[in-house]
C-alpha positions as CSV (number, residue, x, y, z in Angstrom):
1,X,-29.5,47.6,53.2
2,X,-29.4,45.4,50.0
3,X,-28.2,41.5,51.0
4,X,-24.2,42.0,49.7
5,X,-24.7,44.5,52.6
6,X,-26.8,42.4,55.2
7,X,-24.7,39.1,55.2
8,X,-22.0,41.2,55.1
9,X,-23.4,42.2,58.4
10,X,-24.0,39.5,59.6
11,X,-20.5,37.7,58.7
12,X,-19.4,40.6,61.2
13,X,-21.8,40.2,64.1
14,X,-20.5,36.4,64.6
15,X,-17.1,37.0,64.5
16,X,-17.5,39.7,66.9
17,X,-19.8,37.2,68.8
18,X,-17.4,34.3,68.3
19,X,-14.8,37.2,69.9
20,X,-16.7,38.0,72.7
21,X,-16.8,34.0,73.3
22,X,-13.4,33.8,73.0
23,X,-12.6,36.8,75.4
24,X,-15.1,35.3,78.3
25,X,-13.4,32.2,78.7
26,X,-10.0,34.3,79.3
27,X,-8.3,34.0,83.1
28,X,-10.1,36.5,84.6
29,X,-6.4,36.4,86.6
30,X,-3.1,37.1,86.7
31,X,-0.4,34.7,84.9
32,X,2.5,34.6,88.5
33,X,5.3,31.6,88.6
34,X,3.0,29.3,86.2
35,X,-0.1,29.0,87.8
36,X,-3.4,31.8,87.0
37,X,-3.5,33.6,90.6
38,X,-6.5,36.0,91.6
39,X,-5.3,39.1,92.1
40,X,-4.2,39.6,95.4
41,X,-7.7,43.0,96.3
42,X,-10.3,40.5,94.2
43,X,-11.0,43.1,91.9
44,X,-11.5,43.4,87.9
45,X,-12.2,46.0,85.9
46,X,-13.9,45.9,82.0
47,X,-12.1,46.1,79.0
48,X,-14.3,47.9,76.4
49,X,-15.2,47.9,72.3
50,X,-14.3,51.3,70.9
51,X,-16.7,50.1,67.9
52,X,-19.4,49.6,70.0
53,X,-18.5,50.7,73.5
54,X,-19.8,47.9,75.0
55,X,-18.1,45.9,77.4
56,X,-15.7,42.8,76.3
57,X,-14.9,40.9,79.5
58,X,-13.3,41.7,82.9
59,X,-9.7,41.2,84.2
60,X,-8.0,41.3,87.1
61,X,-6.8,44.6,88.2
62,X,-3.7,43.6,89.8
63,X,-1.7,46.4,91.2
64,X,0.9,46.9,93.7
65,X,1.2,43.1,96.3
66,X,1.1,41.2,92.4
67,X,4.0,43.6,90.6
68,X,5.7,41.8,94.1
69,X,4.8,38.9,93.6
70,X,5.7,38.4,90.4
71,X,8.9,40.3,90.4
72,X,9.8,37.2,93.0
73,X,8.3,34.5,90.4
74,X,10.7,36.1,88.5
75,X,13.6,36.5,90.1
76,X,13.2,32.7,91.5
77,X,12.9,31.8,87.6
78,X,16.4,33.4,87.2
79,X,18.6,32.4,90.3
80,X,17.6,28.9,90.9
81,X,15.3,28.0,87.8
82,X,16.4,26.0,84.7
83,X,16.0,28.8,82.0
84,X,19.7,31.1,82.0
85,X,21.3,28.3,82.3
86,X,19.5,26.1,79.4
87,X,21.6,25.0,76.1
88,X,20.6,27.8,74.0
89,X,19.2,24.9,71.6
90,X,16.3,24.6,73.9
91,X,15.4,28.2,74.4
92,X,15.3,28.0,70.3
93,X,12.5,25.5,70.6
94,X,11.1,26.8,72.9
95,X,10.5,30.3,70.7
96,X,9.9,28.1,68.2
97,X,6.6,26.7,69.8
98,X,5.5,30.3,71.6
99,X,5.4,31.5,66.8
100,X,4.3,27.8,66.4
101,X,1.1,28.8,68.5
102,X,0.3,32.1,67.7
103,X,0.5,31.4,64.5
104,X,-2.0,28.2,65.0
105,X,-4.7,30.6,66.6
106,X,-4.5,33.7,63.8
107,X,-7.8,34.8,63.3
108,X,-7.9,34.2,66.9
109,X,-6.2,36.4,67.8
110,X,-6.8,38.3,65.7
111,X,-10.0,38.7,66.3
112,X,-9.2,39.7,70.9
113,X,-7.3,42.9,68.7
114,X,-10.2,44.0,67.0
115,X,-12.6,44.3,69.6
116,X,-9.8,45.3,72.2
117,X,-8.4,47.7,70.0
118,X,-10.6,49.1,67.1
119,X,-8.5,48.9,64.0
120,X,-9.3,46.9,61.4
121,X,-9.5,43.3,61.0
122,X,-7.2,43.2,58.2
123,X,-4.9,44.9,60.0
124,X,-5.2,43.0,63.5
125,X,-4.3,39.8,61.2
126,X,-1.1,41.6,59.9
127,X,0.0,42.6,63.4
128,X,-0.7,38.4,64.4
129,X,1.7,37.1,61.3
130,X,4.7,40.1,62.4
131,X,4.4,38.8,66.0
132,X,4.7,35.5,65.2
133,X,8.2,36.7,62.5
134,X,9.6,38.3,65.7
135,X,9.5,35.3,68.1
136,X,10.9,33.0,64.9
137,X,13.5,35.5,64.3
138,X,14.9,35.9,67.7
139,X,15.2,31.5,68.0
140,X,17.6,32.3,66.2
141,X,19.7,33.9,68.3
142,X,19.7,31.9,71.5
143,X,22.9,30.7,69.4
144,X,24.7,33.7,68.6
145,X,25.2,35.8,71.7
146,X,29.0,35.6,71.7
147,X,31.7,36.9,73.7
148,X,35.1,37.7,72.6
149,X,38.6,37.0,73.2
150,X,41.3,40.2,73.3
151,X,44.7,40.4,72.7
152,X,46.8,40.3,75.6
153,X,49.6,39.2,76.7
154,X,51.6,35.5,76.8
155,X,50.7,35.0,80.5
156,X,47.0,36.2,80.3
157,X,43.7,35.1,79.2
158,X,41.3,37.7,78.7
159,X,38.3,37.0,77.3
160,X,34.3,38.4,77.6
161,X,31.1,37.0,78.9
162,X,27.8,38.8,77.2
163,X,24.7,36.8,80.4
164,X,21.5,37.9,80.6
165,X,20.0,40.9,83.0
166,X,18.3,39.1,85.4
167,X,14.4,40.1,85.9
168,X,13.2,42.2,83.5
169,X,9.6,44.3,83.7
170,X,7.6,45.0,80.1
171,X,5.1,47.8,79.6
172,X,3.7,47.6,76.7
173,X,0.4,49.7,75.0
174,X,-2.4,49.8,73.6
175,X,-2.1,50.0,69.5
176,X,-0.2,47.0,68.9
177,X,-1.3,45.0,71.7
178,X,0.0,42.0,70.5
179,X,2.8,42.7,68.8
180,X,4.9,44.3,71.1
181,X,4.7,41.2,73.2
182,X,6.6,40.1,70.6
183,X,8.9,43.4,70.3
184,X,10.0,43.1,74.4
185,X,9.1,39.2,75.2
186,X,11.1,37.4,72.2
187,X,14.4,39.5,72.6
188,X,14.6,39.3,76.4
189,X,13.6,35.2,76.2
190,X,16.1,35.2,74.1
191,X,18.5,36.1,75.9
192,X,17.8,34.4,78.9
193,X,15.7,36.8,81.0
194,X,12.6,36.4,82.3
195,X,10.4,38.7,83.0
196,X,7.5,40.4,84.0
197,X,4.8,41.6,81.8
198,X,2.1,44.5,82.2
199,X,0.2,45.1,79.3
200,X,-2.1,48.2,78.2
201,X,-5.4,48.1,80.2
202,X,-7.5,48.7,77.6
203,X,-6.3,46.2,75.3
204,X,-5.7,42.4,77.8
205,X,-7.0,40.0,76.2
206,X,-4.3,39.4,73.9
207,X,-1.5,39.6,76.3
208,X,-4.1,36.7,78.6
209,X,-4.1,34.4,75.6
210,X,-0.3,34.7,74.8
211,X,0.1,34.2,79.0
212,X,-2.1,30.4,78.0
213,X,0.8,29.7,75.0
214,X,3.2,30.4,77.8
215,X,2.3,27.8,79.4
216,X,1.2,25.4,76.5
217,X,4.3,25.2,75.2
218,X,6.3,24.3,78.8
219,X,8.3,26.9,79.5
220,X,9.5,26.8,83.1
221,X,7.6,28.3,85.7
222,X,7.9,31.9,86.4
223,X,9.9,32.5,83.4
224,X,6.9,35.0,82.3
225,X,4.5,36.7,84.1
226,X,1.6,38.3,83.0
227,X,-0.3,41.5,85.3
228,X,-3.2,43.3,84.0
229,X,-3.8,46.2,85.7
230,X,-3.9,49.8,86.0
231,X,-0.2,51.9,84.3
232,X,-0.9,54.3,88.2
233,X,-0.4,50.9,90.5
234,X,0.6,48.2,88.6
235,X,2.5,49.4,85.4
236,X,4.2,52.2,88.6
237,X,5.0,49.8,91.2
238,X,6.6,47.4,88.0
239,X,9.1,50.2,86.9
240,X,10.1,51.3,90.5
241,X,10.8,47.3,91.9
242,X,14.3,47.0,93.2
243,X,14.3,43.7,92.1
244,X,14.0,44.5,88.4
245,X,16.7,45.6,86.0
246,X,15.4,46.5,83.5
247,X,12.3,48.2,82.7
248,X,11.2,49.1,78.7
249,X,8.5,50.8,78.0
250,X,6.6,51.4,74.8
251,X,4.2,54.5,75.3
252,X,3.8,58.5,75.7
253,X,7.1,60.7,76.1
254,X,5.9,62.6,79.4
255,X,4.9,58.7,81.0
256,X,8.9,57.7,80.0
257,X,9.6,60.0,81.7
258,X,8.2,58.9,84.9
259,X,9.6,55.2,84.7
260,X,12.9,56.5,83.8
261,X,12.8,58.9,87.6
262,X,11.8,55.7,88.9
263,X,14.3,53.9,86.9
264,X,17.3,56.1,89.4
265,X,17.2,55.4,92.7
266,X,18.9,51.6,91.4
267,X,20.0,52.7,88.8
268,X,17.5,50.5,86.6
269,X,18.7,49.5,82.9
270,X,16.1,51.1,80.9
271,X,15.2,50.9,77.0
272,X,11.7,53.6,76.0
273,X,10.4,53.3,72.1
274,X,7.9,57.4,73.0
275,X,6.3,60.1,71.0
276,X,6.1,60.9,67.5
277,X,5.5,64.1,65.4
278,X,6.9,62.3,62.2
279,X,8.6,64.5,58.3
280,X,6.8,62.5,55.5
281,X,8.6,64.9,52.5
282,X,7.0,64.9,49.7
283,X,9.3,66.6,46.6
284,X,8.4,67.9,43.3
285,X,9.8,65.4,41.4
286,X,7.9,62.3,44.0
287,X,5.4,60.3,41.3
288,X,2.2,62.2,42.6
289,X,0.2,59.0,43.2
290,X,2.6,56.4,44.8
291,X,3.4,59.5,47.3
292,X,-0.4,60.9,47.9
293,X,-1.1,56.9,49.2
294,X,2.1,56.5,51.1
295,X,1.4,59.8,53.3
296,X,-2.7,58.3,53.4
297,X,-1.4,54.9,55.0
298,X,1.7,56.6,56.8
299,X,-1.5,58.9,58.3
300,X,-4.2,56.9,58.8
301,X,-3.6,53.4,60.0
302,X,-4.6,52.0,62.5
303,X,-6.3,55.5,63.1
304,X,-2.9,57.3,63.4
305,X,-2.7,55.6,66.5
306,X,1.2,54.5,66.0
307,X,4.2,56.6,67.4
308,X,5.6,57.0,64.1
309,X,2.6,58.2,62.1
310,X,3.9,60.3,59.2
311,X,1.4,63.6,61.2
312,X,3.4,66.5,59.0
313,X,3.9,66.0,55.4
314,X,6.0,68.7,53.8
315,X,5.0,68.7,50.5
316,X,7.3,70.8,47.9
317,X,5.7,74.7,47.1
318,X,5.1,73.1,43.7
319,X,2.5,70.3,44.2
320,X,1.0,72.1,47.1
321,X,-1.8,72.4,46.0
322,X,-2.2,69.8,43.6
323,X,-1.3,67.1,46.8
324,X,-3.5,68.5,49.0
325,X,-6.3,67.8,47.0
326,X,-5.4,64.7,46.1
327,X,-5.0,63.3,49.8
328,X,-8.0,65.0,50.7
329,X,-9.8,62.8,47.1
330,X,-8.3,59.8,49.1
331,X,-9.1,60.3,52.8
332,X,-12.3,61.3,51.5
333,X,-12.8,57.8,50.6
334,X,-11.6,55.8,53.4
335,X,-14.3,53.6,54.7
336,X,-14.9,54.3,58.5
337,X,-16.9,51.6,59.8
338,X,-17.6,48.4,62.2
339,X,-13.4,46.4,62.1
340,X,-14.5,43.2,61.3
341,X,-16.3,43.9,58.3
342,X,-13.9,43.8,55.0
343,X,-14.8,46.2,53.4
344,X,-13.6,49.1,56.2
345,X,-10.9,50.8,55.8
346,X,-10.4,52.6,59.3
347,X,-12.0,51.9,62.4
348,X,-12.7,53.7,66.0
349,X,-10.2,55.2,68.0
350,X,-9.2,53.8,72.0
351,X,-11.0,55.2,73.6
352,X,-13.4,58.0,74.6
353,X,-10.6,59.7,76.0
354,X,-8.4,59.4,72.9
355,X,-12.0,60.4,71.5
356,X,-11.8,63.9,72.9
357,X,-8.3,64.3,72.5
358,X,-8.2,63.7,69.2
359,X,-11.0,66.4,67.8
360,X,-9.6,68.6,70.9
361,X,-6.8,68.9,68.6
362,X,-8.6,69.6,65.6
363,X,-10.4,72.7,67.1
364,X,-6.9,74.1,68.4
365,X,-6.1,73.5,64.4
366,X,-8.9,75.7,63.7
367,X,-8.0,78.1,66.5
368,X,-4.1,78.7,65.1
369,X,-5.1,79.2,61.4
370,X,-4.9,76.2,60.1
371,X,-8.5,75.2,57.4
372,X,-9.7,71.7,57.9
373,X,-9.6,69.7,54.0
374,X,-12.4,67.0,55.2
375,X,-13.5,65.9,59.0
376,X,-12.2,67.0,61.9
377,X,-15.2,65.3,63.1
378,X,-17.0,62.9,64.5
379,X,-17.7,60.0,62.1
380,X,-21.5,59.1,61.2
381,X,-21.6,56.4,63.6
382,X,-24.2,56.4,67.3
383,X,-22.3,54.2,68.9
384,X,-18.0,54.0,69.4
385,X,-15.6,56.3,69.6
386,X,-15.2,57.5,65.3
387,X,-13.7,60.3,64.1
388,X,-13.4,61.7,59.9
389,X,-9.6,60.9,58.4
390,X,-9.3,64.4,58.7
391,X,-6.7,67.0,56.6
392,X,-5.4,70.1,57.4
393,X,-3.9,72.7,55.4
394,X,-1.8,76.3,55.8
395,X,-0.6,75.0,58.7
396,X,3.5,76.0,59.9
397,X,5.2,74.6,62.6
398,X,4.5,77.1,65.4
399,X,1.0,75.4,65.3
400,X,-0.3,72.6,68.3
401,X,-1.0,70.8,65.7
402,X,2.0,70.9,64.0
403,X,3.8,70.3,67.3
404,X,2.3,67.9,69.8
405,X,1.6,64.4,68.7
406,X,-2.2,64.1,68.6
407,X,-2.2,59.8,67.6
408,X,-5.1,60.0,66.3
409,X,-5.9,60.5,62.0
410,X,-4.5,64.2,61.8
411,X,-2.9,64.8,58.5
412,X,-0.6,68.3,58.5
413,X,0.3,69.9,55.1
414,X,3.6,71.7,55.4
415,X,4.5,74.2,52.1
416,X,8.4,73.6,51.7
417,X,10.7,75.2,49.0
418,X,14.2,73.2,48.8
419,X,16.2,70.2,50.5
420,X,17.7,72.9,53.0
421,X,14.1,73.9,53.9
422,X,13.0,70.5,54.7
423,X,16.0,69.5,56.4
424,X,15.1,72.4,58.6
425,X,12.0,72.4,59.9
426,X,11.9,68.0,59.3
427,X,14.2,68.4,62.5
428,X,12.3,71.1,64.0
429,X,11.0,69.1,66.6
430,X,11.4,67.8,70.6
431,X,10.8,63.9,69.0
432,X,12.9,61.6,66.4
433,X,11.6,58.7,65.8
434,X,11.2,58.6,62.1
435,X,10.8,60.4,59.1
436,X,10.1,59.7,55.2
437,X,11.6,60.9,51.7
438,X,9.5,60.9,48.5
439,X,11.3,61.6,45.5
440,X,12.8,60.5,42.4
441,X,16.9,62.2,42.7
442,X,19.0,59.9,44.9
443,X,21.8,61.6,46.0
444,X,19.4,64.0,47.2
445,X,18.4,61.0,49.0
446,X,21.3,59.8,50.0
447,X,21.6,64.5,51.8
448,X,18.5,64.5,53.5
449,X,19.2,60.5,55.4
450,X,21.6,62.3,56.5
451,X,20.4,64.8,57.3
452,X,16.7,64.2,59.1
453,X,17.4,63.6,63.1
454,X,15.1,60.8,63.0
455,X,16.0,57.1,64.3
456,X,14.4,55.4,60.6
457,X,14.4,57.0,57.4
458,X,11.7,55.5,54.9
459,X,12.5,56.6,50.9
460,X,9.2,56.3,48.7
461,X,7.7,54.2,51.1
462,X,6.4,54.5,54.7
463,X,6.5,52.7,57.9
464,X,8.1,49.5,57.0
465,X,9.2,47.7,59.9
466,X,11.0,43.9,60.0
467,X,12.5,42.3,62.6
468,X,16.0,42.6,61.2
469,X,16.1,46.4,61.0
470,X,16.3,48.2,64.3
471,X,13.7,50.6,66.2
472,X,13.8,53.2,68.4
473,X,14.1,57.1,68.4
474,X,16.4,60.4,68.4
475,X,15.9,63.6,70.9
476,X,13.0,62.9,73.3
477,X,11.5,59.6,71.3
478,X,13.0,57.2,73.5
479,X,16.5,55.6,74.3
480,X,17.5,52.5,72.7
481,X,17.2,50.6,70.2
482,X,14.5,47.8,69.8
483,X,14.4,44.5,67.1
484,X,17.6,43.3,65.2
485,X,20.6,42.3,66.6
486,X,21.2,45.8,68.5
487,X,18.1,45.2,70.4
488,X,20.7,42.1,71.7
489,X,22.7,44.6,74.0
490,X,19.2,45.6,75.9
491,X,19.3,42.3,77.0
492,X,22.6,41.6,78.5
493,X,25.7,42.9,80.3
494,X,29.0,41.8,79.7
495,X,31.6,40.7,81.9
496,X,34.8,40.8,80.7
497,X,37.3,37.0,82.6
498,X,41.3,37.2,83.1
499,X,42.9,34.0,83.5
500,X,46.9,34.3,85.0
501,X,48.4,31.2,83.0
């Protein structure tokens, strides 16, 4: 080991050590009604660092009774508290304060994300910045939630009010443990709602730190409540609670169905951002270098653990072999390793369960007749849930690796002949979250953007997200749109008022 490598390891180990100290100092409690309280059961559970398989910290294991208490606190804050009644300018200041606190603790939050999730530190830093931007964006919306006046007969005055829904249960995933707080808590608060947040059990640490920011920012008690715990207990209790007015969930399509079923008795409002099997379509006239780099970014970022990952890469036959060669070369150049080291460009998967799942799909791909060009096996590390970036060729849409969401760094290269074939194959899926097109033909771009059944279409780029633009899916990729002004529809309801003059 040379001196530079040795010093980099020392630096990474020191950052890990400091992050663990912060994690262990976080409350082993739940944030309910403006106070940190113990779980009713007294139970805690451990959060594991995916890169080392070591325990980082213990957190409170909230259950059904804790969810009930949190919902009561959120209900009291909505029905009797100042939050939905205060001047919108004041809510703006609170949201700006949350954004400021996130930015002020940028490196600390990035470290917690990497400890909990395993993504490289550079990606975690980007997630922190994006989360602050989302809170700034929604801070601007508090004063722009308008009703309308309607044409009516002279003896009547008719107008509408756009009002908050009430108590919002929000269940977020582990692949964006801080960014998903912004996507859900930001618009809910901007519209005047109160929140019960259930972070993923694999990544509770960023949510607990955010809870401290909520108290430091001085939000009224009960406006934001945070219950750490497990999906089948705390998450299920939140989804079915009769006093929750709306549930927002990001995660798998299978769990999304369960949440939708749980909403039926009370006819809750539900928004779901679910799975994907996104087509990334490369035409022969595309610039080869950028399209290869974009395809690699689309599937290997965050270890492929992204709902919009470009896991089905459709390549026009004329360039299929050359594209496969270059993508394989790019994948083999990815630095798999300690996510705290600066040269690392891919970290571990989130858990042992996910590790086994991804390797199981790699084996299924081989059985179905696809060929592994690179990867498809464990990384070289002795500890941690590492899987090498994987490229399959000779794939078609009938194979499991082309039909089912793997949620790992597994690219399936599928040949196509022409524009019509690309659209037909791209749409041959139960999902419709995102798609991408790489070409120099502007007319083709517009035709395909209309033809592809996806909530977002990227052209000559991949996975660009901006708070101003709505995000969500067609078909079984979900219900509703997050981000942008469209997200306000998820957290408000419209009331018509008629006045006899």
